[in-house]
N, C-alpha and C positions, 0 to 999 in steps of 0.2 A: 555549304555550311551544314552543320549538324542539326538534327532536329532536337527540339527541346522535349525531353522525356521527364515525367514527374519523378522526383526523387523518392526513393523508398527507404524507410528506416529498417535496419536489420532487427530481427526478432531478438529480444533480450531475455535470457532465462530468468526464471523466478528467483528472487533474492531472499534468502532466509538467514536471519540471525536469531539470537536467543528469544527476543521479545518482539521482533518486527519482521513482517513479510511484505515484499514489494512485488507487484505484478504490472506488466506493461498493458495499457489499454489499447484498444483498436484505434487507428487514426480517424479523425473526424473529417468533415468535408473540406477543410482547409489544409489537411495534412498534419495537424498537430497530434502528437502522440503523448498521452499523459500516463501517469502511473498511479496505481492504487496502493495505499499503504495501510496495512492492517496491524494494529498493535494488540499484543496479548497482554493481559493484565499480569503484573508482577507483584502486586500487593494483595494480601489476603484480607478479606473483610469479615469481621466477626460481628454477629448480631449484638446489639447493645442490650445489656441487662442492668437494671437499676441496682445500685449497691444495697447491701443489707442495712437496715436501720439499727442503731444501737439499742 
C-alpha cells in the first residue's frame, strides 16, 4: 500500500485588479489555506463645508 502523505496546496500568485488585491495565506494546522483580500478605495471623500447663509 502507499503511504499517506499530507496534501500540499500549490502556491497561488498574487491577484491584482483595479481595486482589489488577493494574497494567499499560509496554511494553518489543519491544512486550510485562506486568502487576504485588500480593497482600494475608489470613491473620493471631500471634507464637508457648511453652505453659505443668504
